[in-house]
C-alpha positions in Angstrom: -44.9 -17.8 -10.6 -41.7 -19.5 -9.9 -41.7 -22.4 -7.4 -39.5 -21.7 -4.6 -36.2 -23.7 -4.7 -35.6 -23.6 -0.8 -32.2 -25.0 -1.1 -30.1 -22.3 1.0 -29.1 -22.3 4.6 -28.5 -18.9 5.7 -26.2 -18.4 8.6 -25.0 -15.7 10.6 -23.1 -15.1 13.9 -23.6 -11.8 16.4 -22.9 -10.3 19.6 -25.6 -8.2 21.2 -25.6 -5.8 18.1 -25.7 -5.8 14.3 -23.9 -3.7 11.9 -26.3 -1.3 10.2 -25.3 -2.1 7.0 -25.8 -5.5 7.6 -29.5 -5.2 8.7 -30.0 -3.1 5.7 -28.5 -5.7 3.4 -30.0 -8.9 4.9 -33.6 -7.2 4.9 -33.0 -6.1 1.2 -31.9 -9.9 0.5 -34.7 -11.8 2.2 -37.0 -9.2 0.2 -35.0 -9.8 -3.1 -35.1 -13.7 -2.6 -38.6 -13.7 -1.9 -39.8 -11.8 -5.0 -37.4 -14.3 -7.0 -36.2 -17.9 -6.8 -36.6 -18.2 -3.3 -33.7 -19.9 -2.2 -33.5 -19.2 1.4 -35.4 -21.9 3.3 -33.3 -22.6 6.7 -32.3 -19.4 8.8 -29.4 -19.8 11.4 -28.9 -17.1 13.8 -26.5 -17.6 16.5 -25.2 -15.2 19.4 -21.5 -15.8 20.1 -18.5 -13.9 21.3 -14.8 -13.7 19.5 -13.9 -16.8 21.4 -16.7 -18.9 20.4 -16.5 -18.3 16.7 -15.1 -22.2 16.0 -17.9 -23.8 18.3 -20.7 -21.3 16.8 -19.6 -21.9 12.9 -19.7 -25.6 13.7 -23.0 -25.9 14.9 -24.1 -23.9 11.9 -22.9 -26.6 9.9 -24.4 -29.1 11.8 -27.6 -27.2 11.5 -27.1 -27.2 7.9 -26.6 -31.2 7.5 -30.1 -31.6 9.6 -31.9 -29.4 7.4 -32.8 -30.5 3.5 -30.4 -27.5 2.4 -28.3 -28.0 -0.5 -25.9 -24.8 0.5 -24.8 -23.4 3.4 -24.5 -19.2 3.2 -22.5 -17.8 6.0 -22.5 -13.9 6.2 -20.7 -12.3 9.1 -22.9 -9.7 10.6 -20.9 -6.5 9.8 -21.1 -7.3 6.3 -23.0 -5.1 3.3 -24.0 -6.5 0.1 -26.6 -6.3 -2.5 -29.8 -7.8 -2.6 -28.8 -10.1 -5.6 -25.6 -11.4 -4.1 -26.6 -14.9 -3.0 -28.0 -15.3 -6.3 -24.8 -14.5 -8.3 -22.7 -16.9 -5.6 -25.4 -19.5 -6.7 -25.3 -18.8 -10.6 -21.1 -19.3 -10.5 -21.3 -22.3 -7.9 -21.5 -26.3 -8.8 -21.7 -28.9 -6.4 -18.7 -30.6 -8.0 -16.6 -28.3 -9.7 -16.9 -25.1 -7.8 -18.6 -26.1 -4.3 -17.1 -23.4 -2.4 -17.7 -19.7 -3.6 -17.1 -16.5 -1.7 -17.4 -13.1 -2.8 -14.8 -10.1 -2.7 -13.9 -9.3 0.8 -11.5 -7.3 2.4 -10.0 -7.8 6.3 -8.5 -5.4 8.4 -4.9 -5.0 9.1 -3.3 -3.2 11.8 0.2 -3.5 10.7 2.0 -0.2 12.6 1.6 1.4 15.7 0.7 5.2 15.0 2.6 6.7 17.8 -1.0 8.0 18.8 -1.9 5.0 20.5 -3.6 3.8 17.5 -2.7 1.6 14.4 -2.4 2.1 11.1 -4.9 0.1 9.1 -4.4 -1.2 5.9 -7.2 -3.3 4.0 -6.1 -6.9 2.6 -8.1 -8.6 0.0 -9.4 -12.3 1.5 -7.8 -14.5 -1.6 -5.2 -16.9 0.1 -2.6 -19.0 -1.4 -1.1 -22.3 0.0 3.0 -21.5 0.0 6.3 -22.4 1.1 7.7 -19.6 3.2 11.3 -18.9 3.8 11.5 -21.0 6.7 10.5 -24.0 4.5 6.8 -24.4 6.4 3.8 -23.6 4.1 1.3 -21.2 4.9 -1.6 -19.5 3.4 -0.7 -16.2 1.8 -2.8 -13.4 1.0 -3.0 -11.9 -2.2 -1.2 -8.7 -2.9 -3.7 -8.2 -6.2 -6.7 -9.6 -7.6 -8.0 -9.4 -11.1 -11.4 -7.4 -11.5 -15.0 -9.2 -12.3 -13.4 -12.6 -12.5 -13.8 -16.1 -11.0 -10.5 -16.7 -9.1 -9.4 -20.5 -8.0 -7.5 -19.8 -4.5 -6.3 -21.9 -1.6 -8.9 -20.4 1.0 -10.9 -17.5 1.5 -12.5 -15.6 4.7 -15.7 -16.9 6.4 -17.4 -13.8 6.4 -19.5 -14.2 2.9 -18.9 -17.6 1.3 -21.1 -20.3 -0.1 -20.7 -23.7 0.8 -22.3 -27.0 -0.5 -23.5 -30.2 1.6 -20.8 -32.3 0.5 -17.9 -30.3 1.4 -19.5 -30.5 5.0 -20.4 -34.5 4.2 -16.5 -35.1 3.1 -14.8 -33.3 6.0 -17.3 -35.0 8.6 -17.3 -32.7 11.6 -15.0 -30.4 13.2 -15.2 -28.1 10.3 -14.0 -24.6 11.9 -12.3 -26.4 15.1 -9.2 -24.5 14.7 -5.7 -26.2 14.1 -2.0 -25.6 13.7 -0.1 -24.7 10.9 3.1 -26.3 10.3 5.0 -24.4 12.6 2.3 -24.6 15.5 1.1 -21.7 15.3 -3.1 -21.9 15.8 -4.9 -20.7 12.8 -8.1 -18.9 12.4 -11.5 -20.7 12.4 -12.0 -20.3 9.1 -8.7 -20.6 7.9 -8.6 -24.2 9.7 -11.6 -25.3 7.8 -10.3 -24.2 4.5 -6.8 -26.5 5.1 -8.9 -29.3 5.7 -10.6 -28.3 2.2 -7.0 -28.5 1.0 -5.9 -31.5 2.4 -9.0 -33.1 0.6 -8.6 -31.2 -2.3 -11.9 -30.0 -2.4 -11.6 -26.6 -5.0 -12.0 -23.2 -3.5 -13.2 -19.8 -5.6 -13.8 -16.3 -4.8 -15.7 -14.1 -7.5 -14.1 -10.5 -7.4 -17.3 -9.2 -9.2 -19.6 -10.0 -6.3 -18.8 -7.2 -4.0 -19.0 -6.6 -0.2 -18.4 -4.0 2.2 -17.1 -4.7 5.7 -17.5 -2.7 8.6 -14.9 -1.9 10.9 -13.3 0.4 13.5 -10.3 2.3 12.3 -8.4 5.3 13.6 -8.4 7.9 10.9 -5.3 10.4 10.9 -3.7 12.4 8.7 -2.2 9.8 6.5 -5.5 8.7 5.6 -6.4 12.1 4.2 -3.1 12.6 2.1 -3.4 9.1 0.6 -7.0 9.9 -0.2 -6.5 13.0 -2.0 -6.0 13.3 -5.4 -4.2 16.4 -6.5 -4.2 18.1 -9.8 -2.0 17.3 -12.4 1.6 18.6 -12.1 2.6 21.2 -14.8 5.9 22.8 -14.4 9.0 20.5 -14.8 11.6 19.8 -12.3 15.0 18.9 -12.6 16.1 15.8 -10.2 19.7 16.4 -9.1 21.4 13.2 -7.8 24.7 13.1 -6.4 26.2 9.5 -6.7 29.7 7.9 -5.4 29.6 4.6 -7.1 26.6 2.6 -6.8 25.5 1.9 -10.4 23.0 -1.1 -9.1 20.8 2.2 -7.8 20.3 3.9 -11.1 18.0 1.5 -12.6 15.1 1.4 -9.9 15.5 5.0 -9.2 15.2 5.6 -12.8 12.3 3.0 -13.1 10.2 4.9 -10.6 10.8 8.3 -11.7 10.0 7.7 -15.8 7.1 5.7 -14.5 5.5 8.3 -12.0 6.2 11.5 -14.3 6.7 12.9 -17.4 7.9 16.4 -16.2 10.9 15.3 -14.3 14.8 14.8 -15.9 17.4 13.4 -13.4 20.8 14.7 -13.5 23.6 12.0 -11.7 26.3 14.1 -10.5 29.3 11.4 -11.0 32.5 10.8 -9.9 34.8 11.7 -12.8 35.6 8.6 -15.1 33.1 6.5 -12.8 32.3 4.6 -16.2 30.2 2.3 -14.7 28.1 4.4 -13.0 27.7 6.9 -15.9 26.9 4.0 -18.6 24.1 3.1 -16.3 22.6 6.4 -16.2 23.1 6.8 -20.3 21.1 3.2 -20.3 18.4 4.3 -18.0 17.7 7.7 -19.8 19.4 10.2 -17.3 21.4 13.0 -17.6 25.2 13.0 -16.6 27.3 15.4 -15.1 31.1 14.6 -13.8 32.1 16.4 -10.8 33.9 15.3 -7.6 33.1 16.6 -4.2 30.9 16.1 -1.5 26.8 16.5 -1.7 26.8 19.9 -1.5 29.5 20.4 -3.8 28.0 18.5 -6.2 24.4 20.0 -6.1 25.7 23.5 -6.6 28.0 22.7 -9.4 24.9 21.1 -10.9 22.7 23.7 -10.5 24.8 26.0 -12.0 25.5 24.1 -15.2 21.7 23.8 -15.5 21.3 27.4 -15.7 20.5 28.7 -19.5 23.5 30.7 -19.9 25.3 27.3 -21.1 25.1 26.5 -25.1 23.4 23.0 -24.5 20.2 23.2 -25.8 19.0 19.8 -23.5 20.0 21.8 -20.9 16.8 24.1 -20.1 16.2 25.9 -17.0 13.2 24.0 -15.1 11.3 26.0 -12.3 11.6 23.4 -9.6 14.9 21.6 -8.7 14.6 18.4 -6.7 17.8 16.8 -4.3 17.7 13.2 -3.4 20.3 10.5 -3.5 20.2 7.3 -5.2 18.7 5.5 -2.6 15.0 6.7 -3.5 11.9 5.4 -4.9 9.3 8.0 -6.6 5.4 6.9 -5.9 3.0 7.8 -8.0 1.5 11.4 -8.2 4.8 12.4 -6.2 4.9 15.6 -8.4 1.3 16.2 -8.7 0.8 16.5 -4.7 4.4 18.5 -4.6 3.4 21.0 -6.8 -0.4 21.4 -5.5 0.8 22.5 -1.8 3.3 24.7 -3.8 0.5 26.3 -5.4 -2.1 26.4 -2.9 0.4 27.6 -0.1 2.8 29.7 -2.1 5.9 27.8 -1.0 9.4 28.1 -2.4 10.1 24.8 -0.7 8.1 21.7 -0.7 9.0 18.7 1.7 8.2 15.5 0.0 7.5 12.3 2.0 10.7 10.0 2.5 8.2 7.3 4.3 11.2 6.9 6.9 12.5 9.8 8.7 10.1 10.5 11.7 10.5 14.4 11.5 9.6 14.2 8.1 6.2 12.1 8.2 5.2 14.9 11.1 6.0 17.6 8.5 8.8 19.2 10.5 11.2 18.5 8.1 12.8 17.5 4.4 15.3 15.1 3.3 14.3 15.3 -0.3 13.1 19.3 -0.7 11.9 20.1 -3.8 12.8 23.8 -4.1 12.1 26.8 -6.5 14.6 28.2 -8.9 13.4 31.7 -8.6 13.5 31.3 -4.5 16.9 30.0 -5.0 18.2 32.9 -7.2 16.9 35.7 -5.5 17.7 34.4 -1.7 19.3 31.1 -2.0 18.1 27.9 -0.5 20.3 28.2 2.8 22.0 31.4 4.4 24.9 31.7 1.8 22.9 34.0 -0.7 21.3 34.1 -3.9 22.0 31.6 -6.4 23.6 28.8 -3.9 21.6 25.9 -3.1 23.8 24.3 -0.5 26.1 25.4 2.0 29.4 23.6 1.3 30.8 23.4 5.1 28.8 20.2 5.2 30.0 17.0 3.0 26.4 15.0 3.2 24.4 15.1 6.4 22.2 18.5 7.6 22.2 20.1 4.1 18.3 19.5 4.2 18.6 20.9 7.8 19.9 24.4 6.9 17.3 24.6 3.5 14.5 23.6 5.5 15.3 25.6 8.7 15.8 29.0 6.2 12.7 28.2 4.7 10.9 28.3 7.9 12.2 31.7 8.7 11.0 33.4 5.5 8.0 31.6 5.7 8.3 29.3 2.3 8.2 26.0 3.6 5.3 23.3 3.2 5.3 19.9 3.1 2.8 17.7 0.9 2.5 14.3 2.8 1.9 12.3 0.1 4.5 13.5 -2.4 5.9 10.4 -1.9 9.8 10.0 -2.5 10.8 6.5 -0.4 14.1 6.7 1.2 15.6 3.2 1.3 17.7 3.9 4.2 19.9 1.5 6.5 18.6 3.2 9.3 14.9 2.3 8.9 16.0 -1.0 8.0 15.1 -0.7 4.0 18.8 -1.1 2.9 22.1 -2.9 3.7 25.0 -0.7 5.2 27.6 -0.1 2.6 30.3 1.8 2.5 28.9 4.8 0.8 26.5 5.1 4.0 29.1 4.6 6.4 31.6 7.8 4.8 28.3 10.3 5.5 27.9 9.0 8.8 31.5 9.6 9.8 31.2 13.3 9.3 27.7 13.3 10.7 28.9 15.2 14.1 31.0 17.3 12.4 27.9 18.5 10.0 25.7 18.8 12.9 28.0 21.2 14.3 
């Protein structure tokens, strides 16, 4: 029979209710611990409110120091975990080298108002580094990514699932979780304040990303969540991406990098101004196709579409069943073509709206700034109202070309939107790019185009 070590104080804070995942996890943890090494000696349960968290955590620290326990195990009452998670933490922890080890936890960030009296919620891993900011002050920044099943040295983590050696508490000496301001005077959370004290004392902090947890949070489930979680079947049909450009050679590389990384079924055709060698060189350097033609956005699209027809002798210019219209200020997100063609198949749509992640009408599924259009549809009836074989009405210089295409498709019952087909529009109107003379040129004709 194994002799119990009895060296861990388990502490959790709670309100009037406990999350079901925590209740089941705690029950299983005690059962596992009793049938193995018996590490848990002291059980600290403190009822508190959100405003009382620093005092409650400080009380747990003091009770640990008043006990013979070597380790304090903080676990929040909305966490779920495996029965052996404490043993995993203890296995990688060390009183000197790794006196603080946390599990892999995620917090919920509510970063955007969703327009329906809720918020868009995002998971963020609770692994933080102490970094200098743009204003010259230092703060803890959350990691954007993390390696799987690794012991990661970091600056801080949260207090939701963390093992702390008593020597850490002894070195800090008191007021462990009392809130402190950062370098700009903003008050830090109680857990970040604790790790800030550890930083000042050069106490190492680690997170093991193979010790996994779940964090129960209320959130606002919406259409965006469905589309982001839906796995579309692979796209099977090629698409010609027509990109009318004026002189912005710096935009070619980022667009092409995102396109080639996202699918092998798309080929970009840049319709450049005649003689714009700098732009042309960039297109060739990044694997795009070059066409030279002067004119408006609409004129360039129609010219390129006719040039891509199979009755030309160039064998490289084969007919793809789909065309996509974009500017040079887009980025293709992974899976965009899979989702676009899946929607086209499911709903027999000839015009599919991609999601530009910018225009409110687009994100509501009412419009498409970057439509993907069936070649058969263009050849038989036309994308707008000019008749067969015409993509864009050439009375527009730039704006509202897409409005006519979408409106005509709606009238014919041929329009559907794939909200997970993300072709992000980096436009100054939504703060994603600086204004330049190309945008200004398009805006000058907006009123006339609208009429």
